[in-house]
C-alpha positions in Angstrom: 4.0 49.3 -24.9 4.3 52.1 -27.4 4.5 55.7 -26.2 1.7 58.2 -26.8 2.7 61.5 -28.4 0.7 64.4 -26.8 -1.4 66.4 -29.3 -0.1 69.8 -28.1 3.6 68.8 -28.9 3.3 69.4 -32.6 1.7 71.7 -35.2 1.5 69.4 -38.1 0.9 65.7 -38.6 4.2 65.5 -40.5 6.2 66.2 -37.4 4.1 63.7 -35.4 5.1 61.0 -37.8 8.8 62.2 -37.6 8.7 61.7 -33.8 6.8 58.4 -34.0 9.6 57.1 -36.4 12.0 57.5 -33.4 10.0 56.8 -30.3 7.8 54.0 -31.7 10.2 53.0 -34.6 9.6 49.3 -34.5 5.8 49.3 -33.9 3.8 48.2 -36.9 1.9 51.1 -38.5 0.2 49.0 -41.1 -0.5 45.3 -41.9 -1.9 43.9 -45.1 -2.9 40.3 -44.3 -3.2 39.5 -48.0 -4.6 36.2 -49.6 -1.1 34.6 -49.7 1.5 36.8 -48.0 1.4 39.2 -45.1 2.9 42.6 -45.6 3.7 45.0 -42.8 5.3 48.4 -42.3 6.7 49.9 -39.1 6.5 53.6 -38.2 10.2 54.1 -39.0 9.7 52.3 -42.4 6.7 54.4 -43.1 8.6 57.7 -42.4 11.5 56.6 -44.6 9.3 55.5 -47.5 7.3 58.7 -47.4 10.6 60.7 -47.8 11.5 58.6 -50.9 8.0 59.0 -52.4 8.1 62.8 -51.6 11.3 63.0 -53.6 9.6 61.1 -56.5 6.5 63.4 -56.4 8.7 66.5 -56.2 10.5 65.3 -59.3 7.2 65.4 -61.1 6.6 69.0 -60.0 4.4 68.4 -56.9 4.8 71.2 -54.4 2.9 73.0 -51.7 -0.8 73.5 -52.6 -0.8 71.0 -55.5 -3.3 68.2 -55.6 -2.4 64.5 -55.7 -5.3 62.1 -56.5 -5.1 58.5 -55.2 -7.4 56.2 -57.1 -6.4 53.3 -54.9 -8.0 50.8 -52.5 -7.0 50.8 -48.8 -3.3 49.7 -48.8 0.1 50.5 -47.5 0.8 52.2 -50.9 -2.0 54.6 -50.1 -0.7 55.4 -46.6 2.9 56.1 -48.0 1.6 58.4 -50.7 -0.6 60.3 -48.2 2.3 60.8 -45.8 4.6 61.8 -48.8 2.1 64.4 -50.0 1.6 65.8 -46.5 5.3 66.6 -46.1 5.4 68.3 -49.5 2.4 70.5 -48.4 0.4 68.9 -51.2 -3.4 68.1 -50.9 -4.4 64.5 -51.1 -7.7 63.7 -52.9 -8.6 60.1 -52.3 -11.0 58.5 -54.8 -12.6 55.2 -53.9 -12.0 52.9 -56.9 -15.6 51.7 -56.6 -16.9 55.2 -57.5 -18.7 55.5 -60.9 -16.9 56.9 -63.9 -19.1 60.1 -63.8 -18.3 60.7 -60.1 -14.6 60.1 -60.7 -14.5 62.5 -63.7 -16.3 65.2 -61.7 -13.7 65.0 -58.9 -10.7 65.0 -61.3 -12.1 67.9 -63.3 -12.6 70.1 -60.2 -9.3 69.3 -58.4 -7.1 69.3 -61.5 -4.5 67.1 -59.9 -0.8 67.4 -60.9 -0.4 63.6 -60.4 -2.9 60.8 -60.2 -1.7 57.5 -58.8 -3.7 54.4 -59.7 -3.4 50.6 -59.9 -3.0 49.4 -63.4 -5.0 46.3 -62.5 -7.8 48.3 -60.8 -10.3 51.0 -61.8 -10.1 52.7 -65.1 -9.0 56.4 -64.6 -10.8 58.9 -66.8 -8.7 61.1 -69.1 -7.0 63.7 -66.9 -4.8 66.8 -67.4 -2.1 65.6 -65.0 0.3 62.6 -64.9 -1.2 59.2 -64.3 1.3 56.9 -62.7 1.1 53.3 -61.5 1.5 52.5 -57.9 4.2 50.0 -58.7 6.4 52.8 -60.1 5.8 54.8 -57.0 6.7 51.9 -54.8 10.1 51.7 -56.3 10.8 55.2 -54.9 10.3 54.1 -51.3 14.1 53.8 -50.9 14.9 56.7 -53.1 16.3 60.1 -52.1 14.1 62.8 -50.5 13.5 66.2 -52.1 16.4 68.6 -52.0 14.4 70.8 -49.6 11.3 70.8 -47.5 8.6 73.4 -47.5 7.6 75.3 -44.3 4.4 73.9 -43.1 1.7 75.6 -41.0 -1.2 74.2 -39.0 -3.7 75.8 -41.3 -2.2 74.3 -44.5 -4.8 72.2 -46.3 -3.9 68.5 -46.3 -6.9 66.6 -47.7 -10.1 66.9 -49.6 -12.6 64.2 -48.7 -15.6 63.5 -51.0 -19.2 62.8 -50.0 -20.9 59.7 -51.4 -22.6 61.6 -54.2 -25.9 59.8 -53.8 -27.9 63.0 -54.1 -25.8 64.6 -56.8 -22.2 65.3 -57.6 -19.8 64.5 -54.8 -18.8 67.5 -52.6 -15.3 67.8 -51.3 -14.7 68.7 -47.7 -11.3 70.4 -47.1 -9.3 69.7 -43.9 -6.0 71.1 -42.6 -3.5 70.0 -40.0 -5.4 71.7 -37.2 -8.5 69.7 -38.1 -6.5 66.5 -37.7 -5.2 67.6 -34.4 -8.7 68.3 -33.1 -9.8 64.8 -34.2 -6.9 63.3 -32.2 -7.9 65.3 -29.2 -11.5 64.0 -29.5 -10.9 60.3 -30.0 -11.5 58.3 -26.8 -12.1 54.6 -26.3 -11.4 53.7 -29.9 -7.8 54.8 -29.6 -5.4 53.5 -26.9 -1.6 53.4 -27.3 -0.6 50.3 -29.1 -4.1 49.4 -30.4 -4.3 47.0 -33.3 -7.4 48.1 -35.2 -9.4 46.3 -37.9 -11.5 48.8 -39.9 -13.5 48.1 -43.1 -13.6 51.8 -44.1 -11.9 52.7 -47.5 -8.9 54.9 -47.0 -10.6 57.6 -49.1 -13.2 57.9 -46.4 -13.2 60.7 -43.7 -12.8 57.9 -41.1 -9.2 57.4 -42.4 -8.2 60.7 -44.0 -8.8 62.8 -40.9 -7.5 60.3 -38.3 -3.9 60.1 -39.3 -2.7 62.3 -36.4 -4.6 60.2 -33.9 -3.4 56.9 -35.2 0.2 58.0 -35.5 0.2 59.6 -32.0 -1.2 56.5 -30.4 1.0 54.1 -32.5 -2.1 52.4 -33.7 -1.5 49.5 -36.0 -4.1 49.6 -38.8 -5.0 46.1 -40.1 -6.2 46.6 -43.6 -9.3 44.6 -44.4 -9.0 42.6 -47.7 -11.4 43.4 -50.5 -13.9 42.0 -51.1 -14.8 41.7 -47.4 -15.8 38.3 -46.1 -17.0 37.5 -42.6 -14.9 34.3 -42.1 -11.8 36.0 -43.3 -12.4 39.0 -41.1 -12.7 36.7 -38.0 -9.5 34.9 -38.9 -7.7 38.2 -39.3 -9.0 39.4 -35.9 -7.6 36.3 -34.3 -4.3 36.0 -36.2 -3.4 39.7 -35.9 -4.4 40.0 -32.2 -6.9 42.8 -33.0 -7.9 45.0 -30.0 -10.4 47.3 -31.8 -12.8 45.9 -34.4 -15.1 48.1 -36.4 -17.9 47.3 -38.9 -21.3 48.3 -40.1 -24.3 46.3 -38.7 -24.5 44.2 -41.8 -20.9 43.1 -41.4 -21.4 42.3 -37.7 -24.5 40.3 -38.6 -22.6 38.2 -41.1 -19.9 37.6 -38.5 -22.4 36.5 -35.9 -23.8 34.1 -38.4 -20.4 32.6 -39.1 -19.5 29.2 -37.7 -16.0 30.4 -37.1 -16.8 33.1 -34.6 -17.2 31.0 -31.4 -14.1 28.9 -32.2 -11.9 32.0 -32.7 -9.6 33.2 -29.9 -10.4 36.9 -29.7 -9.1 37.4 -26.2 -7.1 40.5 -27.2 -10.2 42.3 -28.3 -11.3 45.1 -26.0 -14.0 47.0 -27.9 -16.3 46.6 -30.9 -17.4 49.6 -32.8 -20.3 50.1 -35.2 -22.1 52.9 -37.1 -23.7 54.0 -40.4 -27.0 52.3 -39.5 -28.9 51.1 -36.5 -28.2 47.8 -34.9 -31.2 46.2 -33.1 -30.8 45.8 -29.3 -30.9 42.0 -29.4 -28.1 42.0 -31.9 -26.1 44.4 -29.7 -26.6 42.1 -26.8 -25.6 39.0 -28.8 -22.5 40.8 -30.1 -21.5 41.9 -26.7 -22.1 38.5 -25.2 -20.3 36.5 -27.9 -17.3 38.8 -28.2 -17.1 39.5 -24.4 -16.4 43.2 -25.0 -18.3 46.5 -24.9 -20.1 47.6 -28.1 -20.0 51.3 -29.0 -21.6 53.3 -31.8 -20.1 56.4 -33.4 -21.9 59.1 -35.5 -20.4 61.9 -37.6 -20.6 63.3 -41.1 -18.0 63.9 -43.8 -18.1 67.6 -43.0 -17.8 67.3 -39.2 -15.3 64.4 -38.9 -16.1 64.2 -35.2 -19.6 63.8 -33.7 -21.2 61.7 -31.0 -20.8 58.3 -29.5 -21.9 55.9 -26.8 -19.6 54.7 -24.1 -18.6 51.2 -23.0 -21.0 51.5 -20.1 -24.0 52.4 -22.4 -26.9 49.9 -22.3 -27.8 47.7 -25.3 -30.9 49.9 -25.8 -28.8 53.1 -25.9 -26.4 51.6 -28.5 -29.4 50.3 -30.5 -31.6 53.4 -30.5 -29.2 56.4 -30.1 -25.7 57.5 -31.2 -24.7 58.7 -27.8 -23.5 62.1 -26.7 -21.0 64.6 -28.2 -17.4 63.3 -27.8 -14.7 65.6 -26.3 -14.5 69.0 -28.0 -17.8 68.6 -29.9 -21.0 70.7 -29.3 -24.5 69.5 -30.4 -27.6 71.6 -31.2 -31.0 70.6 -32.5 -32.9 73.3 -34.3 -36.0 73.9 -36.4 -36.1 74.9 -40.1 -35.6 78.5 -39.1 -32.6 77.8 -36.9 -34.3 78.1 -33.5 -33.5 75.5 -30.8 -36.3 72.9 -30.3 -37.2 71.4 -26.9 -35.6 68.1 -25.8 -37.6 65.2 -27.3 -38.6 67.2 -30.4 -37.3 66.3 -33.8 -35.1 69.0 -35.5 -32.1 69.5 -37.6 -28.8 68.2 -36.1 -26.0 70.7 -35.9 -22.4 70.0 -34.7 -19.5 72.3 -33.9 -15.9 71.5 -33.2 -12.3 72.2 -34.3 -12.5 69.1 -36.5 -15.1 70.5 -38.8 -14.1 71.1 -42.4 -12.8 74.4 -43.6 -15.3 74.4 -46.5 -16.3 72.7 -49.7 -13.9 72.5 -52.6 -14.7 75.1 -55.3 -15.6 74.1 -58.9 -12.9 76.5 -60.1 -10.5 76.8 -57.2 -7.8 79.4 -57.2 -4.2 78.2 -57.7 -2.9 79.8 -54.6 -1.8 78.0 -51.5 -4.4 78.9 -48.9 -7.7 77.3 -47.9 -9.5 80.6 -48.7 -8.7 80.3 -52.4 -9.9 76.7 -52.5 -13.3 77.0 -50.9 -16.7 77.4 -52.7 -18.2 80.1 -50.4 -21.7 79.7 -51.7 -21.9 75.9 -51.3 -20.1 76.1 -47.9 -22.4 78.8 -46.5 -25.4 76.5 -46.7 -23.7 74.0 -44.5 -21.0 75.6 -42.4 -22.0 78.8 -40.6 -19.6 81.7 -39.8 -19.8 80.7 -36.1 -18.7 77.2 -36.8 -21.9 75.3 -36.7 -22.3 72.5 -39.3 -25.7 71.5 -40.5 -25.2 67.8 -40.9 -28.2 67.0 -43.1 -29.7 64.7 -40.4 -32.8 65.0 -38.3 -32.8 63.9 -34.7 -33.9 64.5 -31.1 -32.2 64.6 -27.8 -33.4 62.0 -25.3 -34.1 62.7 -21.6 -30.7 61.1 -20.9 -28.9 63.6 -23.2 -28.3 61.1 -26.1 -28.8 61.9 -29.7 -31.5 59.8 -31.4 -31.4 60.1 -35.2 -34.6 60.3 -37.2 -33.2 60.3 -40.7 -31.4 62.2 -43.4 -33.0 65.5 -44.6 -33.2 64.3 -48.2 -34.8 61.0 -47.0 -37.7 62.6 -45.1 -41.0 62.2 -46.9 -44.4 63.8 -46.3 -47.4 61.5 -46.1 -50.7 63.2 -46.1 -49.1 66.4 -44.7 -47.2 64.6 -41.9 -43.4 64.3 -41.8 -42.0 60.8 -41.7 -38.4 60.1 -40.9 -37.3 56.7 -42.3 -34.6 56.0 -39.7 -37.3 56.2 -37.0 -39.5 53.7 -38.8 -36.6 51.4 -39.5 -35.6 51.3 -35.9 -39.1 50.0 -35.0 -39.4 47.6 -37.9 -36.0 46.2 -37.2 -37.3 44.7 -34.0 -40.4 43.1 -35.6 -40.6 39.3 -35.8 -39.0 37.9 -39.0 -37.2 41.1 -39.9 -33.5 40.7 -40.5 -32.6 44.0 -42.2 -34.9 46.9 -43.3 -34.8 50.1 -45.2 -37.7 52.5 -45.7 -38.0 55.1 -48.5 -40.7 57.5 -49.6 -42.4 57.1 -53.0 -44.8 59.4 -54.8 -48.5 58.8 -54.4 -51.4 60.5 -56.1 -53.6 60.5 -53.0 -51.2 61.2 -50.1 -48.4 62.9 -51.9 -45.9 60.3 -50.6 -46.1 56.9 -48.9 -43.7 54.7 -47.2 -42.2 51.7 -48.9 -40.3 49.1 -46.8 -37.7 46.8 -48.2 -37.2 43.9 -45.8 -34.6 41.1 -45.7 -36.4 38.3 -43.9 -34.7 36.2 -41.2 -34.1 32.7 -42.6 -36.1 29.9 -41.0 -38.8 32.0 -39.4 -42.3 33.0 -40.7 -42.0 35.6 -43.5 -43.1 39.1 -42.4 -46.4 40.4 -43.7 -47.4 44.1 -44.3 -50.4 44.1 -41.9 -48.3 42.6 -39.1 -45.5 45.1 -39.7 -48.0 48.0 -39.7 -49.6 46.7 -36.4 -46.1 46.4 -34.9 -45.3 50.0 -35.9 -48.5 51.3 -34.3 -47.5 50.0 -30.9 -44.7 52.7 -30.8 -45.3 55.2 -33.6 -48.1 57.3 -35.0 -50.2 55.3 -37.4 -49.3 57.4 -40.5 -45.6 56.3 -40.1 -46.4 52.7 -40.7 -45.2 51.5 -44.1 -47.8 51.3 -47.0 -45.8 48.9 -49.1 -43.7 45.9 -48.3 -41.0 44.4 -50.6 -39.2 41.3 -49.5 -35.6 41.2 -50.9 -32.6 38.8 -50.4 -30.3 41.7 -49.6 -30.2 45.5 -49.4 -28.1 47.3 -52.0 -25.0 49.0 -50.6 -23.0 52.1 -51.7 -19.2 52.0 -52.1 -19.1 53.1 -48.4 -21.0 50.0 -47.3 -24.1 52.0 -46.5 -27.6 51.1 -47.6 -28.1 52.7 -51.1 -31.4 54.5 -50.4 -31.2 56.2 -53.9 -31.3 52.8 -55.6 -34.2 51.6 -53.3 -36.1 54.8 -54.0 -35.8 54.2 -57.8 -36.9 50.6 -57.4 -39.9 51.6 -55.2 -41.0 54.1 -57.8 -40.7 51.5 -60.5 -42.8 49.1 -58.5 -45.3 51.8 -57.7 -45.6 52.7 -61.4 -46.4 49.1 -62.2 -49.3 49.3 -59.8 -50.9 52.3 -61.7 -54.3 51.4 -62.9 -54.4 48.3 -60.7 -55.2 50.2 -57.5 -58.9 49.9 -56.6 -61.3 52.5 -55.1 -61.2 50.4 -51.9 -57.4 50.7 -51.8 -57.6 54.5 -52.1 -60.2 54.7 -49.3 -58.0 52.5 -47.2 -55.0 54.8 -47.8 -57.0 57.9 -46.8 -58.1 56.2 -43.6 -54.5 55.4 -42.5 
């Protein structure tokens, strides 16, 4: 069994990996199953390769405070480059190759990277001021010499800038330092045990990877890199073959695995916990997943800016996992406030605030200074609206605290719509509709309406082989739990919900589609329909 490295033994993630390369030298740090060949790297090999790549990057002028952009999918190459940049004191800016050209250009223009590493067979990298090198060239440096000297590193040195999805505008970059990563390691509980073998579908450019390096190294966690594109049968085969102990996925991925004929035949006896998040999972699905896998199911909630948040426990009920995101994990504080910042009573909906040592230091500035400190990199104006001087982060989500102390999300601030003067939170409606007969997946968006200001438009993926849901039935189902004005006004049956690059439902795309469909109805609505709307 690998040894766990205590968080308080080190000041930087670099020194954690140095120790891991000795005490857990032969433990696998990464595995790429691959379509034809399995690739793996131990902690000792990772440390050595990072030295060689650090020498390569230093030879190209990269030093403390410089930015290195990685336009790469999740891979061992990405992990080596991240570790190499860390020990040079450089800042890694991961860019998901699935990002659009405009988003990518925006990030590169603002970070002004000294070096961009990409895959010549992957995404096209926009014209950039720095060097653009191929990952194959970097890989040849794994066995090369390290730099002539190493910089002195501090716990408050910035290590990464992690970008938001950009669905409501240009992506914003959250800056994290070594101390942030140490706080994440201190707050990770059931999802990280020494020697875990973890299968995670998250892109490495996501906060779920970039800020968890300290935790994964300290616990000698083996990261099993999910192949792209993701396929349910392949994920199940990998879980069995690689003896996965922790499997994570969004509800859509778990639903596809539950529908696979290969699940029940697979030997998943090494599995100890299944994790989910990003969207609600209906209680019957939680129960089915728990029963067929034979392990607890836990849900985790956070934001890019907070990195740590809340979670359920292995003892949580199916209903808790389905309808809440649990309680604050170790080191995290939770507050729910109104629009003026005053606390709201338990059970009332308000803005969700989180505070911990894992929270970002601020947003990346449009024109950052070229110094070496976080202060010179932060956009104070943009940061002030999200990160308060006392450390509280406004997550952008609405939610309420249940009588049991769990956080129940109601929806994103930018997704809230106002129907006839009443606030409607899509996540709340989706949670109820998801349990309605015939509903497989559901997403609700607000759409402009000349009578009520905005109305609810529900996109539903029907369950195959059962009666197709109808609007009147869904509205009636909603009224059993929610106020009548929260019931959807429109129903659109679709074969699948669109997803963002982060495997979340693309609400922006659905809102555009709903508006188009509503526009097509203009002139077709009758006086009776208008009267009916006003009566709802």
